C-alpha positions in Angstrom: 0.0 0.0 0.0 1.3 3.5 -0.9 2.0 6.0 1.8 1.2 9.7 1.3 3.7 12.1 2.8 4.0 15.8 3.0 7.4 17.5 2.8 8.4 21.2 2.9 11.7 22.1 1.3 13.6 25.4 0.8 15.4 26.0 -2.4 17.6 28.8 -3.9 17.2 29.9 -7.5 14.9 27.0 -8.5 11.6 27.1 -10.3 8.6 24.9 -9.5 8.8 23.0 -12.8 12.5 22.2 -12.3 11.7 20.8 -8.8 8.8 18.7 -10.1 10.9 17.3 -13.0 13.9 16.4 -10.6 11.6 14.6 -8.2 9.9 12.7 -11.1 13.3 11.7 -12.5 14.2 10.3 -9.1 11.1 8.1 -9.3 9.0 10.2 -6.8 5.4 10.6 -7.7 4.4 14.2 -7.2 0.8 14.8 -6.2 1.0 18.6 -5.8 3.5 21.4 -5.2 2.4 24.6 -3.5 4.6 27.7 -3.2 4.0 28.9 0.4 6.5 31.7 0.7 8.9 33.6 -1.6 11.6 35.7 -0.2 13.7 37.9 -2.5 17.5 37.6 -1.9 19.3 40.5 -0.3 21.7 42.3 -2.6 25.3 41.6 -1.8 27.9 44.3 -1.5 27.7 47.8 -0.2 24.9 50.2 -1.0 25.4 53.8 -1.9 24.2 56.3 0.7 21.8 59.1 -0.6 23.3 62.6 -0.2 
């Protein structure tokens, strides 16, 4: 009998279709993928101060 599991993962610079494709290639049946939260990366380096 199949077991249904829920996982949450965090990725950097990956798109939903890429994640689904990778899981399917690993032989994992994907029932659904939901984007819960998206955080924009912080810019690296120094910022210029307004004068």
